[in-house]
N, C-alpha and C positions, 0 to 999 in steps of 0.2 A: 921881977926877973924870973922868979921861980915858976910862975904860971906859964910863961913862954916856954920854958924847958919842958914842962909837963905836956904841953900841947904838941911839941915836936916829938916827944917820946911816944905819945899816944898815936900820932900819925905814923911813926915808924912801926909800931906794933901792928897797926891796922894794915899797913902795906905788907908786912911779913905774913900776916894772917891771910891776906888776899892771895899772895904768891903760893902759900901752902895749900889753900883751898883750890886754886887753879891747877896746881900740880896733881892734887888728888883727883880732880875731875878728869884731867888728861889721862891719868893712869886707869881710871874707871872706864873711860871711853875706849882706850886701847884694848882693855880686857873684853869689853862688849864687842868690839870689832873683830877680835880674834875668835870669839865664841861664834859670832854670826858667820864668819868665813868657814869655820869647821862644820857648822850646821849645814850651810849651803853645799859644801863638798859632800857631806853624807847624803843629802837629799839627791844631789846630782848622781852620785854613785848608785844609789838605790834605784833611781829611774832607769839607769843604763843597764843594770844587771837584770837577767831574766828572773821571773818569779818561780823559783824552784820549790819553795815551801809555801803552799797556799792553804790557809785554814778556812774551813767552811763553817 
């Protein structure tokens, strides 16, 4: 009987670990997405603005 309880506990721990890792991945992807959006906005803004300071 004890072995069955250990298996169930291990499955539960694995599932919790999976959920936590997926949540961490979602958060990382959200941060990456926000970063890329900001970068894109900066690039677009730079392309639209006239080149006032040009270094040679």
